[in-house]
C-alpha positions as CSV (number, residue, x, y, z in Angstrom):
1,M,0.0,0.0,0.0
2,A,1.2,3.6,-0.6
3,K,1.3,4.4,3.1
4,D,4.0,1.7,3.7
5,K,6.1,2.6,0.7
6,K,9.7,3.5,1.6
7,T,12.1,5.8,0.0
8,N,15.6,7.0,0.9
9,I,14.8,10.7,0.9
10,N,15.5,11.1,4.6
11,P,18.7,11.1,6.6
12,S,19.9,7.6,7.5
13,P,18.8,6.4,11.0
14,L,22.2,4.9,11.3
15,K,23.9,8.3,11.7
16,P,25.6,8.9,15.0
17,K,23.5,11.9,15.8
18,I,20.1,13.3,15.0
19,V,20.6,15.8,12.2
20,I,19.2,19.4,12.1
21,G,18.5,21.6,9.2
22,A,16.8,25.0,8.8
23,Q,14.8,27.1,6.4
24,S,16.8,30.3,6.2
25,N,16.6,32.8,3.4
26,D,15.8,36.4,4.4
27,H,17.6,35.6,7.7
28,S,20.7,34.6,5.7
29,A,20.6,37.9,3.8
30,Y,20.1,39.8,7.0
31,L,23.1,38.1,8.6
32,A,25.3,38.8,5.5
33,G,24.2,42.4,5.2
34,V,23.1,42.1,1.6
35,S,19.8,43.3,0.1
36,T,17.2,40.7,-0.3
37,E,16.9,41.7,-4.0
38,Q,20.5,40.9,-4.5
39,F,20.3,37.7,-2.5
40,F,17.3,36.4,-4.5
41,T,18.6,37.4,-7.9
42,D,22.3,36.9,-7.9
43,A,23.1,33.2,-7.9
44,R,26.7,33.5,-6.7
45,T,25.7,35.8,-3.8
46,F,22.9,33.4,-2.8
47,A,25.1,30.3,-2.9
48,H,28.0,31.9,-1.2
49,V,25.9,33.3,1.7
50,Q,23.9,30.1,2.2
51,L,27.1,28.0,2.3
52,L,28.6,30.3,4.9
53,V,25.4,30.3,7.0
54,T,25.3,26.5,7.0
55,E,28.9,26.5,8.3
56,Y,28.3,29.3,10.8
57,Y,25.3,27.6,12.4
58,Q,26.9,24.1,12.1
59,L,23.8,22.8,10.4
60,D,23.9,19.1,9.3
61,I,21.9,19.8,6.1
62,L,22.8,22.4,3.5
63,S,20.8,25.6,3.9
64,N,19.8,26.2,0.3
65,F,16.2,27.3,0.7
66,W,15.1,30.0,-1.6
67,D,11.8,31.9,-1.8
68,V,10.4,28.7,-3.2
69,Y,6.8,29.7,-3.7
70,N,7.5,32.5,-6.2
71,I,9.7,30.8,-8.8
72,E,7.3,29.0,-11.1
73,A,4.6,31.6,-10.8
74,E,7.1,34.4,-11.8
75,A,8.3,32.2,-14.7
76,L,4.7,32.0,-15.9
77,G,4.4,35.8,-15.9
78,Q,3.0,36.4,-12.4
79,K,4.2,39.8,-11.0
80,V,6.4,39.3,-8.0
81,I,7.2,42.1,-5.5
82,Y,10.7,42.3,-4.2
83,H,10.3,43.7,-0.7
84,P,13.4,45.6,0.5
85,D,13.8,43.8,3.8
86,G,11.9,40.6,3.3
87,I,11.0,37.6,1.2
88,P,9.7,38.3,-2.3
89,D,6.0,37.6,-2.8
90,V,3.6,37.5,-5.7
91,D,1.4,40.5,-6.2
92,R,-1.8,39.2,-4.7
93,T,-3.8,42.2,-6.0
94,R,-3.0,41.2,-9.7
95,P,-3.4,37.4,-10.2
96,L,-2.0,36.1,-13.5
97,I,-5.3,34.3,-14.1
98,S,-8.0,36.9,-13.3
99,M,-10.6,34.8,-15.1
100,P,-10.6,31.2,-16.3
101,A,-10.1,32.2,-19.9
102,D,-6.7,33.6,-19.1
103,L,-5.3,30.1,-18.8
104,D,-5.5,29.7,-22.5
105,R,-3.2,32.8,-23.0
106,I,-0.4,31.4,-20.7
107,S,2.6,29.8,-22.3
108,P,4.6,27.1,-20.4
109,P,7.9,28.5,-19.0
110,D,11.2,27.5,-20.4
111,P,13.5,26.1,-17.6
112,Y,16.5,27.6,-19.4
113,T,15.2,31.2,-19.9
114,S,12.1,32.0,-18.0
115,G,12.1,34.2,-14.9
116,R,14.5,33.0,-12.3
117,L,14.5,29.3,-13.4
118,P,18.0,29.9,-14.8
119,W,19.0,31.3,-11.4
120,I,18.1,28.0,-9.8
121,R,20.2,26.1,-12.2
122,Q,23.2,28.5,-11.6
123,F,23.3,28.4,-7.8
124,N,22.7,24.7,-7.6
125,K,25.7,24.2,-9.9
126,I,27.7,26.3,-7.5
127,F,26.5,24.2,-4.5
128,L,27.5,21.0,-6.4
129,E,30.9,22.3,-7.4
130,T,31.6,23.5,-3.9
131,T,30.2,20.7,-1.7
132,H,30.3,17.8,-4.3
133,K,26.8,16.8,-3.2
134,L,23.3,17.9,-4.1
135,D,20.7,15.7,-2.6
136,R,17.5,17.6,-3.5
137,I,16.1,20.5,-5.4
138,Y,12.9,22.4,-4.4
139,F,9.9,23.3,-6.4
140,T,6.4,24.6,-5.8
141,A,3.7,22.0,-5.6
142,P,0.8,22.3,-8.0
143,F,-1.8,23.6,-5.4
144,S,0.5,26.4,-4.2
145,I,1.3,27.5,-7.7
146,A,-2.4,27.6,-8.5
147,V,-3.1,29.8,-5.5
148,N,-0.3,32.2,-6.5
149,I,-1.5,32.7,-10.0
150,R,-5.2,32.5,-9.5
151,G,-5.7,33.8,-5.9
152,Y,-6.8,31.7,-3.0
153,E,-10.4,32.9,-2.9
154,N,-10.8,32.6,-6.6
155,L,-9.3,29.1,-6.7
156,V,-11.5,27.7,-3.9
157,M,-14.6,29.2,-5.5
158,D,-13.6,27.6,-8.8
159,M,-13.4,24.2,-7.1
160,Y,-17.1,24.4,-6.3
161,E,-18.3,26.3,-9.4
162,R,-15.8,25.3,-12.2
163,P,-14.1,22.0,-11.2
164,R,-13.3,21.1,-14.8
165,F,-11.4,24.3,-15.2
166,V,-9.4,23.7,-12.0
167,H,-8.5,20.2,-13.1
168,R,-7.3,21.6,-16.4
169,L,-5.3,24.2,-14.6
170,F,-3.6,21.5,-12.4
171,E,-2.9,19.3,-15.3
172,F,-1.2,22.2,-17.0
173,L,0.9,22.9,-13.9
174,C,1.9,19.3,-13.6
175,D,2.6,18.5,-17.2
176,D,3.8,21.8,-18.7
177,V,5.3,23.6,-15.8
178,I,6.7,21.3,-13.1
179,A,7.5,18.2,-15.3
180,P,9.9,20.0,-17.7
181,F,11.7,21.6,-14.7
182,I,12.2,18.2,-13.1
183,E,13.4,16.7,-16.4
184,V,16.0,19.5,-16.8
185,M,17.2,19.4,-13.2
186,R,17.7,15.7,-13.2
187,S,19.4,15.7,-16.6
188,E,21.6,18.7,-16.0
189,F,22.9,17.3,-12.7
190,G,23.3,13.8,-14.1
191,N,21.1,12.2,-11.5
192,P,17.9,10.6,-12.7
193,D,16.9,9.9,-9.1
194,L,17.5,13.4,-7.7
195,V,15.0,14.1,-5.0
196,M,12.6,16.8,-6.1
197,D,11.1,18.3,-2.9
198,G,7.8,20.2,-3.6
199,R,6.6,22.7,-1.1
200,D,2.9,23.2,-0.5
201,A,2.1,25.4,2.5
202,W,-1.1,26.7,0.9
203,A,-2.5,23.2,1.0
204,S,-3.1,23.3,4.7
205,P,-6.2,23.1,6.9
206,P,-8.2,25.1,7.7
207,M,-7.5,26.8,4.4
208,I,-8.6,23.6,2.6
209,A,-10.9,20.7,3.6
210,L,-9.5,17.2,3.6
211,D,-11.7,16.3,0.6
212,I,-9.9,19.1,-1.4
213,M,-6.6,17.6,-0.1
214,D,-7.5,14.3,-1.7
215,E,-8.8,15.7,-5.0
216,Y,-6.3,18.5,-5.7
217,V,-3.2,17.8,-3.6
218,V,-2.7,14.1,-3.2
219,A,-4.0,13.2,-6.7
220,Y,-1.7,15.7,-8.5
221,T,1.3,14.8,-6.4
222,E,0.7,11.2,-7.4
223,R,0.4,12.3,-11.0
224,L,3.9,13.7,-10.8
225,R,5.2,10.6,-9.0
226,D,3.6,8.2,-11.6
227,R,5.7,10.0,-14.1
228,F,9.0,10.5,-12.2
229,G,9.0,8.0,-9.4
230,D,8.8,8.1,-5.6
231,K,11.6,10.6,-5.2
232,V,9.2,13.4,-6.2
233,I,7.5,14.5,-3.0
234,T,5.4,17.3,-1.8
235,R,5.2,18.5,1.8
236,G,5.2,21.6,4.0
237,N,1.5,21.3,4.9
238,W,0.5,22.6,8.3
239,G,-2.7,22.8,10.2
240,D,-2.7,19.3,11.7
241,A,-4.3,20.6,14.9
242,R,-7.1,22.2,12.9
243,C,-7.8,19.5,10.3
244,G,-10.7,17.7,12.1
245,D,-9.4,14.2,11.4
246,I,-5.7,14.0,12.1
247,E,-5.1,10.4,11.1
248,R,-6.7,11.0,7.7
249,F,-4.5,14.1,7.3
250,F,-1.4,12.2,8.3
251,S,-2.2,9.5,5.7
252,Q,-2.6,12.1,3.0
253,K,0.7,13.7,3.9
254,I,2.4,10.3,3.7
255,R,0.9,9.6,0.3
256,C,2.5,12.9,-0.8
257,S,5.8,11.9,0.7
258,P,6.0,8.2,1.0
259,G,7.9,6.9,4.0
260,S,8.0,10.3,5.6
261,L,5.8,12.4,7.9
262,S,6.5,16.1,8.3
263,V,4.7,17.8,11.2
264,L,5.6,21.4,12.0
265,D,5.1,23.6,15.0
266,P,2.9,25.0,16.3
267,D,0.8,21.9,15.3
268,L,3.5,19.4,16.4
269,Y,3.6,20.9,19.9
270,E,-0.2,21.2,20.2
271,V,-1.0,17.7,18.8
272,G,1.8,16.3,21.0
273,P,4.9,14.5,19.7
274,E,3.8,11.2,21.3
275,R,0.7,11.0,19.1
276,V,2.8,11.8,16.0
277,K,5.4,9.2,16.9
278,T,2.7,6.5,17.5
279,Y,1.3,7.1,14.0
280,A,4.7,7.3,12.3
281,D,5.8,4.0,13.9
282,K,2.6,2.3,12.8
283,H,3.2,3.4,9.2
284,K,7.0,3.0,9.3
285,A,7.5,6.7,8.6
286,F,10.5,8.9,9.2
287,I,9.5,12.1,11.0
288,T,10.6,15.7,10.2
289,A,9.9,17.7,13.4
290,G,9.6,21.4,12.7
291,V,10.5,23.8,15.5
292,D,8.3,27.0,15.9
293,A,9.6,30.0,14.0
294,T,8.0,32.4,16.5
295,L,9.7,30.6,19.4
296,L,13.0,30.8,17.5
297,Q,12.6,34.5,17.0
298,R,11.2,35.5,20.4
299,G,12.9,32.9,22.7
300,P,13.8,32.7,25.4
301,V,16.8,30.5,24.7
302,E,15.9,28.1,27.5
303,A,12.5,27.5,25.9
304,I,14.1,26.8,22.5
305,V,16.4,24.2,24.1
306,E,13.6,22.6,25.9
307,R,11.5,22.3,22.7
308,V,14.4,20.6,20.8
309,K,15.0,18.3,23.8
310,L,11.4,17.3,24.0
311,Y,11.3,16.4,20.3
312,I,14.4,14.3,20.6
313,D,13.2,12.6,23.7
314,K,9.7,11.7,22.2
315,L,10.5,11.3,18.5
316,A,14.1,10.6,17.8
317,R,15.3,7.7,20.0
318,D,15.3,5.2,17.2
319,G,17.0,7.7,14.8
320,R,13.9,8.0,12.6
321,C,13.6,11.7,13.0
322,M,15.3,14.9,12.1
323,I,14.9,18.4,13.5
324,H,14.0,21.2,11.2
325,L,14.0,24.9,12.2
326,N,10.9,26.4,10.6
327,Q,11.3,29.6,8.4
328,I,13.7,31.7,10.4
329,A,12.6,35.3,10.4
330,A,15.2,37.9,9.3
331,E,15.9,39.5,12.6
332,T,15.9,36.3,14.7
333,P,18.9,36.5,17.1
334,P,21.7,34.2,16.0
335,E,22.2,33.0,19.6
336,H,18.7,31.4,19.4
337,I,19.7,29.4,16.4
338,H,23.0,28.4,17.9
339,A,21.2,27.2,21.0
340,A,18.8,25.1,19.0
341,V,21.6,23.5,16.9
342,A,23.8,22.9,20.0
343,A,20.8,21.3,21.8
344,C,20.1,18.9,18.9
345,H,23.8,17.9,18.8
346,A,24.0,17.4,22.6
347,Y,20.8,15.6,23.2
348,G,20.6,13.8,19.9
349,R,23.8,11.9,20.0
350,H,23.4,8.1,20.0
351,P,23.0,6.2,22.2
352,I,20.4,8.7,23.5
353,P,20.3,8.4,27.4
354,D,17.1,7.2,29.0
355,N,17.0,10.5,30.9
356,L,18.1,13.5,29.0
357,E,18.4,15.5,32.2
358,D,21.6,13.5,32.7
359,V,23.2,15.1,29.6
360,Y,25.4,18.1,30.3
361,F,24.4,21.1,28.2
362,E,25.6,24.6,28.3
363,I,24.1,27.3,26.1
364,P,27.0,28.1,23.7
365,K,28.6,31.5,23.2
366,R,29.5,32.0,19.6
367,Q,31.0,34.8,17.6
368,S,29.0,37.1,15.4
369,F,28.5,36.3,11.7
370,S,30.7,39.2,10.7
371,A,33.5,38.0,13.0
372,F,33.1,34.5,11.6
373,I,33.6,35.6,8.0
374,R,36.5,37.9,9.0
375,E,38.2,35.0,10.7
376,K,37.7,32.9,7.5
377,G,39.2,35.6,5.5
378,V,36.3,35.8,3.0
379,S,34.0,38.5,1.8
380,I,30.4,38.2,0.8
381,D,31.1,39.4,-2.7
382,A,33.8,36.9,-3.3
């Protein structure tokens, strides 16, 4: 059955420690003191900064998140606003598809020339040349692209009033937008099994009902997987605590990412890690535990450490879990991120003690990012 299908898209449970990664983009630009427009449009700046941020925070997984929800929409012709101190976002007052007939006037993007699709190819080449590894490339899942070019309210209304149009739109997004991008990425990087990691935050309760999740999220993820294999996944859905039927929602998420269950704060904390672990074990799923972005930004440090320790204690003892720091806001204090990473490395080292209170842990004192790059003898523009 699909729910028991396994892939190797997750870190190996045999690693000596629980790994930690982070979604950092405008925070990375803020640390480096570069404008977000330069960060999100200059491939060398983006790659250089993200590699330095990965090293600075001692993350176990490369920090190469970009403003993932804008790329395909912008390549299709959707206007994107580049905010001076934040993440770019589509112009929600001017959807590309203002009426269903507009779909017929849209041309599929060219992965080699359209929008910032060439930018993705450029900086991923830099990552590969620098690190000699590239385990995944991100894309926007069909539902979230549809929201960004049609508008959330319009799209939901279409689902009830014009379902044939919506299915035609989703087929276009899968077959003419996402599929060519996947083909080019896998061909260009010489890896036919490269994990393609689709992000789908718009497909989250209570913004959508679980019936919509089945018809427009799971079905079209499986359409892509039928064509490209199980290493095409979609995730990033939240709202577990508001979905009304948590086991059904978990099963839908596992169908979109076989062998893996991603549950993010604040839902993870509210639902309870024990309940998530029970379900994941039953379905042989690896867990990605997302730590609250608001907690990371506001602290205090002691609460961040306790949250990481809780998730390791309840979710990670068998190694089938990783810690993920949710979207780090630009001005999040670096000491908060250092504390989260240090806590994961201290409490998540195998064999994990029965009582984590027995583990010695001291909140680390680390140098500033500017001092770090001075000590390395590099400059951001290098």
